[in-house]
C-alpha positions in Angstrom: 0.0 0.1 0.1 1.5 3.5 -1.1 1.9 6.7 1.5 -0.5 9.3 0.7 1.4 12.3 -0.3 0.3 16.3 0.6 2.6 19.2 1.1 1.6 22.1 3.8 3.0 25.6 4.6 4.8 25.8 8.4 6.1 28.7 9.6 8.6 29.9 7.2 9.0 27.7 4.4 7.6 24.5 2.2 7.4 20.8 4.2 6.4 18.3 3.1 4.4 16.3 5.8 2.7 13.1 5.2 0.7 10.9 7.4 1.8 7.8 8.8 0.1 5.0 7.4 0.0 2.0 10.3 0.7 -1.2 9.3 2.6 -2.5 6.2 4.4 -1.2 4.3 5.2 -1.5 0.7 8.5 -2.3 -0.4 9.4 -0.3 -2.8 11.8 -1.4 -5.0 16.0 0.4 -5.7 18.8 -1.1 -6.6 21.9 -0.6 -4.0 24.3 2.3 -5.3 22.4 3.1 -8.1 20.5 6.2 -5.6 16.8 5.1 -7.3 14.0 5.3 -5.3 14.5 4.4 -1.2 14.2 1.1 0.2 11.6 1.3 2.5 11.1 -1.7 5.2 8.5 -4.1 4.5 8.5 -4.7 7.8 7.2 -2.6 10.0 4.9 -2.6 13.0 1.2 -2.9 13.3 1.3 -0.5 15.8 3.6 2.3 17.4 4.0 3.4 20.6 2.1 7.1 20.8 5.3 9.9 20.7 6.0 11.1 23.9 4.2 14.8 23.7 6.5 17.8 22.4 8.9 15.1 21.6 11.4 16.6 18.6 11.8 15.9 15.4 15.8 15.1 15.3 18.4 15.1 12.6 21.9 14.0 12.8 24.3 15.3 9.9 27.5 14.2 9.3 29.7 16.5 6.5 31.5 13.4 5.7 35.5 14.0 6.1 35.0 17.7 7.1 38.0 18.4 9.4 37.8 21.0 12.2 40.1 23.7 10.4 38.0 23.5 8.1 35.1 24.2 9.3 36.9 26.9 11.1 38.2 28.7 7.7 34.9 28.4 6.0 33.1 31.0 8.8 29.8 29.6 8.3 27.0 31.8 9.4 23.8 29.9 8.7 25.1 26.9 11.1 26.3 28.3 14.0 22.9 30.0 14.5 22.4 25.9 16.0 24.3 27.1 18.9 28.3 27.4 19.6 30.6 25.0 17.4 33.0 23.0 19.6 36.3 21.0 18.3 35.2 17.3 19.2 36.8 13.7 18.1 35.3 11.3 16.2 35.1 7.3 17.5 36.7 6.0 14.2 38.6 7.7 11.1 36.6 6.0 8.2 33.3 6.4 7.4 31.6 3.2 8.1 32.3 2.7 11.6 32.0 6.5 12.8 28.1 5.9 11.2 27.6 3.0 13.5 29.3 4.7 16.3 26.5 7.4 15.6 24.1 5.2 15.0 23.8 3.9 18.7 23.7 7.7 19.9 27.6 7.9 20.4 28.4 11.6 19.0 31.5 12.6 18.7 33.3 13.3 22.1 35.2 16.1 23.9 37.7 13.8 25.0 37.7 15.1 28.6 40.9 14.2 30.9 40.8 12.6 34.7 37.3 10.7 33.7 36.1 7.4 33.4 35.1 6.2 30.2 31.5 5.3 31.5 31.0 8.7 33.5 31.2 10.9 30.1 28.8 8.2 28.0 26.8 8.8 31.0 26.6 12.6 31.1 26.9 12.5 27.2 23.8 9.9 26.9 21.6 12.6 29.1 21.5 15.2 26.6 19.7 13.1 24.8 17.1 14.9 26.7 17.3 17.7 25.8 18.0 16.4 22.1 14.5 14.3 21.4 12.8 17.3 23.9 11.0 14.7 26.3 12.3 13.3 29.5 12.0 9.9 30.9 13.8 8.9 27.9 14.3 4.7 28.8 18.1 4.0 28.2 17.8 0.0 29.5 15.3 -0.5 26.7 18.9 0.7 24.0 19.8 -3.1 25.3 20.7 -5.2 23.6 20.5 -3.6 20.3 22.2 -0.2 21.0 20.9 1.1 18.1 19.1 4.4 18.4 16.9 3.6 15.4 15.4 0.7 16.8 14.8 2.4 19.8 13.4 5.5 18.8 11.0 3.9 16.1 9.8 0.6 18.3 9.5 2.3 21.8 9.1 5.9 21.2 6.8 6.0 17.8 8.8 7.6 15.9 9.0 7.9 12.2 13.2 6.8 11.0 14.8 8.1 7.8 17.9 7.7 6.4 19.5 9.5 3.3 23.2 9.0 2.7 26.0 10.1 0.0 28.4 7.5 0.3 27.9 3.8 -1.4 30.0 2.7 1.9 26.6 3.4 3.4 24.2 1.8 0.6 20.9 0.5 2.1 22.0 -3.4 1.6 24.8 -2.8 4.7 24.0 -3.4 8.1 23.6 0.1 9.2 20.1 -0.5 7.4 18.5 -1.7 10.2 15.0 -0.5 11.6 15.0 2.9 9.3 11.4 3.1 7.9 13.4 4.7 4.6 16.8 4.5 3.5 18.0 6.1 0.8 21.1 6.3 -1.7 21.4 9.1 -3.4 21.9 9.1 -6.6 24.7 12.2 -6.5 27.3 11.9 -4.2 27.4 15.8 -3.5 23.9 17.6 -3.4 22.2 18.1 0.2 19.9 20.3 -1.5 18.4 17.3 -3.1 18.3 15.1 -0.1 16.2 18.5 1.9 13.8 18.0 -1.3 13.4 14.1 -0.6 13.2 14.7 3.1 10.0 13.7 4.6 7.7 14.7 7.8 4.4 13.3 9.5 1.9 15.0 10.9 1.4 12.2 13.7 4.6 11.5 14.7 7.9 13.0 14.7 11.2 11.9 12.7 14.6 10.6 13.7 16.7 11.7 11.1 20.2 10.5 9.6 21.6 13.2 7.1 25.7 12.3 5.0 26.3 15.0 3.5 28.8 13.9 0.4 30.3 17.2 -0.5 32.7 17.4 1.7 34.0 14.6 1.0 36.9 13.7 -1.5 36.9 15.2 -4.1 35.2 17.6 -2.5 32.9 19.7 -5.2 30.0 21.6 -5.6 27.2 19.8 -7.2 27.7 21.9 -10.6 30.9 21.6 -10.7 32.0 19.6 -14.1 32.8 15.8 -12.8 35.2 14.9 -15.9 38.0 16.9 -14.4 37.9 15.4 -10.7 40.6 12.8 -9.9 39.8 9.6 -8.9 40.9 7.8 -6.1 38.8 4.5 -4.8 37.4 4.3 -1.3 36.5 1.5 0.5 33.7 0.8 -1.8 35.9 1.0 -5.2 38.5 -0.8 -4.2 36.0 -3.8 -3.6 34.1 -3.9 -7.4 37.8 -4.2 -8.6 39.9 -5.9 -6.8 39.7 -8.7 -8.3 40.7 -7.8 -11.4 44.4 -6.5 -10.0 44.7 -9.6 -8.2 47.0 -12.3 -9.6 47.0 -15.8 -8.3 46.2 -14.5 -4.9 48.7 -11.5 -5.6 48.6 -7.7 -6.2 49.6 -7.0 -9.7 51.1 -3.3 -9.4 50.4 -1.5 -12.7 51.5 1.7 -14.5 48.1 3.0 -13.6 48.7 3.1 -10.1 47.6 6.8 -8.9 50.9 8.9 -7.9 50.6 10.5 -4.4 49.6 14.3 -4.5 52.1 17.1 -4.9 52.0 20.0 -1.8 50.4 22.0 -4.2 47.7 20.0 -5.0 47.1 19.0 -1.4 46.3 22.8 -0.1 44.1 23.0 -3.4 42.4 20.5 -2.0 42.3 21.6 0.8 41.1 25.2 -0.6 38.3 23.0 -2.5 37.1 21.5 1.4 36.6 25.3 2.7 35.1 26.4 0.0 32.1 23.4 0.1 31.7 24.4 3.6 30.8 27.8 2.4 28.5 26.5 -0.6 26.8 24.0 2.5 26.1 26.6 5.0 23.6 27.9 2.1 21.9 24.7 1.5 20.8 24.6 5.7 19.6 27.7 5.0 17.3 25.8 2.8 16.8 23.0 5.1 16.3 25.3 8.6 13.3 26.6 5.9 11.6 23.0 5.8 11.7 21.1 9.3 8.9 21.2 11.0 8.5 23.2 14.5 10.3 21.5 17.8 13.5 20.0 15.1 16.5 19.8 16.9 19.5 19.3 14.4 23.2 17.9 15.3 25.7 18.9 12.8 29.3 17.4 12.8 32.2 15.1 10.8 32.1 11.6 10.7 36.0 11.8 10.9 38.8 14.5 9.2 41.0 14.5 6.5 44.8 14.9 6.3 46.5 17.1 3.4 49.8 16.0 3.2 50.6 16.4 7.2 52.9 13.6 8.4 53.0 12.3 4.3 49.5 11.2 4.6 46.3 12.0 2.2 42.4 11.4 2.8 41.5 9.5 5.8 40.9 5.5 6.9 43.8 3.5 8.4 45.6 6.7 9.0 46.3 7.5 12.6 46.9 11.7 13.2 45.7 14.0 15.1 43.7 16.2 12.0 42.0 12.8 10.7 39.9 12.6 14.5 39.2 16.3 14.7 35.9 17.7 14.1 33.3 19.9 13.7 30.5 19.8 16.5 27.7 22.0 17.0 24.0 21.6 17.6 20.6 23.5 18.6 16.7 23.5 18.2 16.2 25.0 15.0 12.5 25.7 16.4 
């Protein structure tokens, strides 16, 4: 059965608002990696709990690969309406494990000294009362799954949606658990299209994950010509192409192996990342215009990026402080 769709004007702008249909929702076909229609879960509860009165819609946004100092140098204005900017530290140095932590509810940490990890976790999770807009969050019900989408959807009555830019997070991965809708976007660097794809519901609040790709290599606005981009594969691309590069179980080096970037190219790419943050600041204005009342937003990054420091480029199998430092800011926008 299809979801009825309608448009509603709220506050300062248009928002896609839909009534929630209880029971089984039909499965919209989607090929992982092609970024077509979202995968909609075929196993919805027949009846969800009624959400607490006044519960916030909660949106978690990761600016993929955005390091802290790039964010600072971009001098965003719209984003800073959320609240004070903090330097925090990611739990992982690349996309998939970092998002697993995020979906457990473990946002990038502040790394306080002389504090037991257990005490930090307690204080950090207590912040969810403000993020979600209601008291009495029953953390014990997160056990044993330890997954925020599952808890909010099945125990609190939220609607859950994910919009991701990176193929390593596609809907066929284990991250897609208890999401009502999980969509890999057609273009890896178009947050504006992600905002257009957001859906909000009259009867209940939403928990939404947005993985934004403009700040990821090659650090490009969606209007740029892709023909000039250098091509370096991430994990998803390595898996797809590795079989062609193995002979008798050994990696065969070819003349096509990419050369390491020059210092000049590193500086250029860092500037490009800064430029994408400036661009995204405008897109956040569009986002802030369409979210419903009682919306709380957390903006951070899954990890940072290296631009030649210590001889490193990128992220992943790298241990360097710059790949751990990420921006963090949050607040209730309405």
